C-alpha positions, 0 to 999 in steps of 0.5 A: 548535482543531488536532488531533494531525495539524495539522487546524483545526476551528471549532464552527458553530451549524448544521453542528456541527464544521466543519474550516476549514483542510487538514492542513499539507504538508512534504516529504523528498528528498535534499536532506533526507538520503533517499539518493535520490529515485526511490521503490520503496515506502514503509510504516509499521512497528509501532514508528511508523517509516516506511521507504523503499525506493530503488533500492539502499537501505532507509531508516528515518525514526523520531523519532530521525532517518534510518537508512540501510542500503545495498544496493550493487548491489540493485535494489529494486522492492517493499517490505512491513512485517511488524510492526517489520521491512521486506522489499523484492524485490530484482529478480532476486535474491529478498527483502532485509529488515531486523529489529533493524537486521540485513540479512536476505536470501532468494534465489529457491532459499531462497523455492522460487520464482523471478520475484518482482515484489512483496511484500506483508504479511499479518496475520502473514506475507508474500505473494509475486507472481510474475512468471508470475501465481501467489502465495505465502504465505511464513511468516518462521520465525526462529530464533537465527541463520537464516531458514527460509521454508515457503511455499504457492503458488496458481496459474492452475490452482488457479482464480487470475485470470490476471496479476501481482498488483498489490494484496493485503490479509489479512482478519482473517476469513482472506480474503486479496484480491488485484488482478491487473494485468488488473483482476481480483479474486481471494480466497483462503479455506481453500484456496477460490480464487475469481476475478472478471473481470467484474462489478458489483464490478469495474467497468471493471476494480479497481486496488488493495484496502485494509482499514479499521481496522473491517474494510471492504474498499475497491476502487479501480477504472477509471472515474469511480466509481473508489472503491467498499466491496466486501461479498459478497451470495450468494457474489459481490461487490458494490461501493457506490460512494463519489462522487468528483470530485477526482483523476483515475483516474491512479495506483495506491495507496489506504490508510484512515485510522483515521477511515474516510478513504480517500486515495488518489494521482492525476495531480493530486496526492493526494486524501482522500475521507469515505466518508460523504458524499463530502466530499474534500480535494486536495492540489497543489503549492499545499498544499506537495506537492513534485510533482503527479506520482505516483511511478510506480516506487512499490510501494506509493505510501502509507503511513500512519503511528502518528500518522495521517501520510500519506506519499506518493511523488512524482516528487521525493521524500516528501510528508508529510500 
């Protein structure tokens, strides 16, 4: 039998239910209507659509086709989805977003801070990472015809780790977890900031943090035991590594699907790992992946849509599993 994501399953007397075929992979690029193949980010929104950022456009991919919002002169470098809205960093200019088909902008003056490097979506607000290493929490308040941006900022003087934030998730318990480009791990909770630059959880350096549907936190790290579940023990982070050997450490994405599988990009393509038993699937050009080379300029490079499909930004366009 085939499930909704295209996986094929069979019943085995001794082993129970066994997956006998990988999900199907298909591709989207300039030839299929995208405004370009240089991808700067991919995100799924609450309405079931998927958005991509290219340097000068934001494109919505939905059941009704593609809808592109050209942004001449822009240089988009990061993408976040908040509800049905998407927001991108326009290098040197601030933020640009799309809400109900309308393009919105917020410059450095409106945001109160300059030097925005990345944008992330929390549970109901945006977070901005700045080039100097600080982060801002931004509440997007919309009234008819206007958008306001009250915000709060944390920096190294407040205890934040040194280095620009490259990955961030907001947990349902109210804590916000971040990874910096230096491989450090930070947590903001009830205005308290903690930073860990060494230790068991971090290993040789953190790359990304992700949140599972059950509230579990997951880390992608450098080194041979790249994936680990993150827990707290007596106020300190602890890691429970997942055995995984299907991909190299190259890449910077990490997402968790509804089944609890971990997905990440790497030099050899795309990998899916089951934390329960370490079982893995690997997707490369033999499985129709458009390119095994990850999109190094895509932040983030992975998204999971409402149907459970995984969208990967590659060097030559999108691959969907």
